[in-house]
Backbone as numpy.savetxt, mean C-alpha at the origin, in Angstrom:
# Nx Ny Nz CAx CAy CAz Cx Cy Cz
-16.17 -6.95 7.95 -15.30 -7.83 7.18 -15.08 -7.29 5.77
-16.11 -6.69 5.21 -16.00 -6.11 3.87 -15.01 -4.95 3.87
-14.96 -4.19 4.98 -14.01 -3.09 5.08 -12.57 -3.61 5.10
-12.34 -4.71 5.78 -11.01 -5.31 5.83 -10.60 -5.79 4.44
-11.53 -6.44 3.74 -11.24 -6.92 2.39 -10.94 -5.75 1.45
-11.69 -4.67 1.58 -11.46 -3.49 0.75 -10.10 -2.88 1.04
-9.72 -2.83 2.32 -8.41 -2.28 2.69 -7.28 -3.14 2.14
-7.43 -4.45 2.24 -6.41 -5.36 1.70 -6.32 -5.20 0.19
-7.46 -5.13 -0.48 -7.48 -4.94 -1.93 -6.80 -3.63 -2.31
-7.10 -2.57 -1.55 -6.49 -1.26 -1.82 -4.97 -1.34 -1.74
-4.48 -1.94 -0.67 -3.03 -2.01 -0.45 -2.37 -2.86 -1.53
-2.93 -4.01 -1.82 -2.33 -4.91 -2.81 -2.34 -4.27 -4.20
-3.47 -3.75 -4.62 -3.59 -3.17 -5.96 -2.70 -1.93 -6.09
-2.72 -1.07 -5.09 -1.90 0.15 -5.15 -0.42 -0.16 -5.12
0.00 -1.08 -4.25 1.42 -1.43 -4.15 1.91 -2.08 -5.44
1.11 -2.97 -6.01 1.50 -3.59 -7.28 1.57 -2.56 -8.40
0.65 -1.60 -8.37 0.69 -0.52 -9.35 1.97 0.29 -9.23
2.34 0.64 -8.00 3.58 1.38 -7.78 4.79 0.57 -8.23
4.78 -0.72 -7.93 5.88 -1.59 -8.35 6.02 -1.60 -9.87
4.91 -1.79 -10.58 4.96 -1.84 -12.04 5.43 -0.52 -12.63
4.99 0.60 -12.04 5.44 1.91 -12.52 6.94 2.05 -12.29
7.42 1.68 -11.12 8.84 1.78 -10.80 9.68 0.86 -11.69
9.17 -0.33 -11.99 9.91 -1.30 -12.80 9.87 -0.99 -14.29
8.99 -0.10 -14.70 8.85 0.23 -16.12 10.11 0.92 -16.65
10.49 0.57 -17.85 11.67 1.19 -18.45 11.36 2.59 -18.97
10.17 2.78 -19.49 9.76 4.10 -19.98 8.30 4.33 -19.65
7.89 5.57 -19.77 6.50 5.92 -19.51 5.56 5.32 -20.58
6.10 4.96 -21.71 5.29 4.40 -22.80 5.28 2.86 -22.81
5.86 2.24 -21.80 5.93 0.78 -21.77 4.62 0.16 -21.24
4.47 -1.12 -21.54 3.30 -1.86 -21.05 3.30 -1.94 -19.53
4.49 -2.10 -18.92 4.58 -2.15 -17.46 4.06 -0.86 -16.83
4.42 0.26 -17.42 3.95 1.54 -16.89 2.43 1.63 -17.02
1.88 1.23 -18.16 0.43 1.29 -18.39 -0.31 0.41 -17.40
0.20 -0.81 -17.19 -0.43 -1.72 -16.23 -0.36 -1.13 -14.83
0.80 -0.59 -14.47 0.97 0.04 -13.16 0.02 1.20 -12.96
-0.14 2.01 -13.99 -1.03 3.15 -13.91 -2.48 2.70 -13.69
-2.90 1.69 -14.43 -4.27 1.17 -14.29 -4.47 0.58 -12.89
-3.49 -0.16 -12.40 -3.60 -0.72 -11.05 -3.67 0.38 -10.00
-2.80 1.37 -10.12 -2.78 2.45 -9.15 -4.07 3.26 -9.19
-4.60 3.49 -10.39 -5.88 4.19 -10.53 -7.02 3.35 -9.93
-6.95 2.05 -10.10 -7.95 1.16 -9.50 -7.88 1.23 -7.98
-6.67 1.33 -7.46 -6.50 1.50 -6.02 -7.18 2.77 -5.53
-7.11 3.83 -6.32 -7.78 5.08 -5.96 -9.30 4.88 -5.87
-9.86 4.12 -6.79 -11.31 3.86 -6.75 -11.68 3.03 -5.52
-10.83 2.08 -5.17 -11.07 1.31 -3.94 -10.97 2.23 -2.72
-10.02 3.16 -2.76 -9.85 4.13 -1.68 -11.12 4.95 -1.48
-11.73 5.37 -2.56 -12.99 6.13 -2.45 -14.07 5.29 -1.77
-14.15 4.02 -2.11 -15.09 3.11 -1.47 -14.81 3.03 0.04
-13.54 2.91 0.40 -13.15 2.83 1.81 -13.56 4.10 2.55
-13.34 5.25 1.94 -13.67 6.51 2.59 -15.16 6.66 2.87
-15.97 6.03 2.06 -17.42 6.09 2.28 -17.86 5.23 3.47
-17.01 4.29 3.89 -17.41 3.33 4.91 -16.66 3.40 6.24
-15.52 4.08 6.26 -14.74 4.16 7.49 -14.46 5.60 7.86
-14.32 5.88 9.14 -13.91 7.22 9.54 -12.52 7.52 8.99
-12.31 8.74 8.55 -11.02 9.13 7.98 -9.89 8.94 8.98
-10.18 9.15 10.26 -9.15 9.03 11.29 -8.65 7.59 11.46
-9.39 6.64 10.95 -8.96 5.24 10.96 -8.47 4.85 9.56
-9.24 5.19 8.54 -8.93 4.76 7.18 -7.57 5.25 6.71
-7.28 6.52 6.90 -6.03 7.05 6.34 -4.79 6.47 7.00
-4.67 6.49 8.33 -3.44 5.94 8.91 -3.26 4.45 8.63
-4.35 3.69 8.64 -4.22 2.25 8.38 -3.81 2.03 6.92
-4.47 2.72 6.00 -4.14 2.54 4.58 -2.73 3.02 4.28
-2.37 4.19 4.77 -1.03 4.72 4.50 0.05 3.83 5.11
-0.16 3.41 6.33 0.82 2.55 6.98 0.96 1.21 6.29
-0.17 0.61 5.94 -0.13 -0.69 5.26 0.52 -0.56 3.88
0.27 0.55 3.20 0.90 0.76 1.90 2.41 0.96 2.05
2.83 1.62 3.11 4.26 1.78 3.37 4.90 0.41 3.57
4.29 -0.42 4.38 4.83 -1.76 4.63 4.87 -2.56 3.33
3.80 -2.54 2.57 3.73 -3.31 1.32 4.78 -2.84 0.32
4.97 -1.54 0.19 5.97 -1.06 -0.77 7.39 -1.38 -0.32
7.62 -1.39 0.98 8.95 -1.77 1.48 9.24 -3.23 1.13
8.25 -4.09 1.32 8.43 -5.51 1.01 8.63 -5.74 -0.48
7.84 -5.06 -1.30 8.00 -5.20 -2.76 9.36 -4.68 -3.20
9.78 -3.55 -2.64 11.08 -3.00 -2.98 12.21 -3.96 -2.63
12.11 -4.56 -1.48 13.16 -5.48 -1.02 13.18 -6.77 -1.86
12.01 -7.38 -2.04 11.96 -8.69 -2.69 11.97 -8.62 -4.21
11.38 -7.59 -4.80 11.27 -7.55 -6.26 12.19 -6.54 -6.94
12.58 -5.50 -6.23 13.43 -4.47 -6.84 14.85 -4.49 -6.30
15.14 -5.46 -5.45 16.47 -5.64 -4.88 16.94 -4.38 -4.12
16.02 -3.72 -3.45 16.38 -2.58 -2.62 16.85 -3.08 -1.27
17.79 -2.38 -0.69 18.37 -2.79 0.59 17.57 -2.22 1.75
17.56 -2.97 2.87 16.89 -2.52 4.09 17.83 -2.75 5.27
18.15 -1.69 5.99 18.98 -1.80 7.18 18.13 -2.23 8.38
18.79 -2.53 9.47 18.09 -2.88 10.70 17.21 -1.70 11.15
17.72 -0.49 11.01 16.95 0.69 11.37 15.69 0.81 10.49
15.85 0.52 9.22 14.73 0.56 8.27 13.67 -0.47 8.66
14.11 -1.68 8.92 13.18 -2.76 9.33 12.49 -2.37 10.64
13.23 -1.77 11.56 12.64 -1.33 12.83 11.54 -0.30 12.58
11.77 0.60 11.64 10.75 1.59 11.29 9.50 0.96 10.71
9.69 -0.04 9.85 8.54 -0.75 9.27 7.76 -1.47 10.37
8.46 -2.08 11.31 7.80 -2.75 12.43 7.04 -1.75 13.30
7.61 -0.56 13.48 6.92 0.49 14.25 5.64 0.92 13.54
5.70 1.04 12.22 4.49 1.39 11.44 3.44 0.30 11.62
3.86 -0.96 11.56 2.92 -2.07 11.73 2.29 -2.04 13.13
3.08 -1.72 14.13 2.54 -1.61 15.49 1.53 -0.47 15.57
1.82 0.63 14.91 0.88 1.75 14.88 -0.42 1.40 14.19
-0.33 0.68 13.09 -1.54 0.24 12.40 -2.40 -0.61 13.32
-1.76 -1.51 14.03 -2.47 -2.39 14.96 -3.17 -1.58 16.04
-2.47 -0.61 16.61 -3.05 0.20 17.68 -4.24 1.03 17.19
-4.13 1.58 15.98 -5.23 2.39 15.44 -6.43 1.52 15.07
-6.16 0.31 14.61 -7.22 -0.58 14.13 -8.05 -1.18 15.24
-7.48 -1.32 16.42 -8.19 -1.95 17.54 -9.23 -0.99 18.07
-10.44 -1.45 18.14 -11.54 -0.62 18.66 -11.78 -1.00 20.11
-11.81 -0.01 20.97 -12.01 -0.25 22.40 -13.48 -0.13 22.75
């Protein structure tokens, strides 16, 4: 359960960091600084995850979940457009995350 919480924290903190960096007007703005700190914090959480999960599970789940999170933030907060094909790709990534996460 702690691994799941760490993965969720990684995705949320990293995605919010990327959002703040993207939304920043300049590299010297407060938004950029906050984004940088959040993204760096995500890296520290990532190191924690790597110590506890096999890389073959941790990386695809984290990368896929981060892709989904950034797509949602881009759509809802940055007014980025998503086509049906784009949404289908995000759903395929989510299906892949599910398949990798299930332990047989």
